[in-house]
N, C-alpha and C positions, 0 to 999 in steps of 0.2 A: 387796866393794862399793867402787866407785871413783866419785868425783865429779870432774867436770871443772870448769874455771873458769867455765863458763856455768851451772852448777847453782845454783839459788836458795839452797840452804842448804849452803854449802861448809864443811868442817870448819876449814880454815885460811884466813884472809883473803888472797885473791889470791895464794895460794902452792900451786898444785896439785902442784908438784914433790915435796912431802913425801909425799903419798899415792902418787904414781907410784913413788917410791923404795921405800916400804913394800910396795907391791904387787909389786915386782920381787924381793922376798925371800921366803923361806919364812916362813909365819905362825907366831907363837908361840902363837896361840889367844887372844891379848889384843890387840885392835886398837889400843887406846889406847897400850899399852906399845910396840907395833911402831912407831906413828907418832912417839911421843916419842923413841924410839931414833934415828930418822932425824934429828930435831931436834938431839939431843945429839951426833950424829956429823957434823953439818953444819959447814962452815967458819964461823969467826967472822963473815965477811962475809955468808954466807947467813943466819945467825941474826939479824944486824942487819937484813937485808932483810925477813925475816919480821916482825920487830918493827915496822919502818917501814911495812909493808903495812897495819897497823891504823889505823883512824880515830881522831881525837881524840874524846874523850867530849863530847857536846853541842857539837861543833865545826862547821866549815863544811859537812862532808858531811851532817850532820843537817839543816842549814838548807836546803841545795840539793838534798836528797833523793837523794844519790848513795851513801848507805850500802848495804852489801849487805843483803839481806832479814834475814839472821840478826842482823847488828849492829843494825839498826833495831828489831827485836823485842826484843833484849836491852836496848838502851838505854831503850826504852819501859818495860820491866819494872821498871826502877829509877826511873822518873819523869823521865828526862832529856829526854823530849819535851814536858814540861810544866813548864818552869822559870820561876820568877818572874824579873823583870828583874835583881834583885840576885844571884840564884843563877846566872843566865847570865853575869853579869859576873865572878863568882867563878870559875866554870869556865873562862871565857876567859882570865883573868889567870893562873890556875894552869897551864892547858895551855901558855900562852906561856912561863912561867917554866920549866916542866919541859922543854919542847922545847929551849929555849935552853941549859939546863944539861946535858942528856944527848944531844941530837941525835936523839931519837925520841919518839913519843907515849907518854903515860902509859897503861898497860894494867892493867886490873883486871877480874876476872870480875864484871860488874855484876849478874848474876843472883843472886849470893851476898851482896849488900849493898844499900844504898839511897843516896840523894843525900848525906845527911850522912856516911855511912860512906866514900863515895868522896872527898868533899872532905877529910875527915880524913886518909885514906890519902895523898892527893896532897900534903898539907902535910908529913906525916911523911916520905914517900919523897923529897921534895925535899932532905932533909938527907943522903941516902945518897950514896955514891960511885958512879961510873958502872958498875963491874963488879957491884956489889950490885944495881943497878937492872936491868942486863941479865938477871941471874939471876932477879930478881923478875918481870920482864916475861915471861920464858919459862915460869916456874912458873904465872903467871896464864893464859897461852895454853894450857898443859896443862889447867887447870881448865875453861876455855872449851870446849876440844875434848872433854873428857870429857862435859860437859853436852850438847853438840851430838850426840855419839854416842848418848847415852842417849835423846835426843829422837827419833832416827832408828829406834831399836829398836822 
């Protein structure tokens, strides 16, 4: 099964190259493992591009409705489409601080937490070094992809 960039529910945000590379190899029988192997073998620049392809949580893309269908659904599942003004302000400030510190958006599998958990994670992860956060972002992308694969099954 291959999804192209125009598919409503893509496994990776704006990064069809991962599925294309996985499809060009023999399958191990574990689609998630095959996909994450491509991510692990990608260059550092490609991994950063993958991370940067993700939207900020409750950010501009949510407001102007340019989120992918999958991201919009996932953010709504955590209540990020129904933020009180003070919650929106907290997300905006933490997103800005995180992007300033690391140069990419904060990524977390929102389907496995809630607004309070996301805000707490943002505060904690802001104390990490950049390499730790790159690894954390890629691990969270792996969780997101696993849930998206399960939803397609």
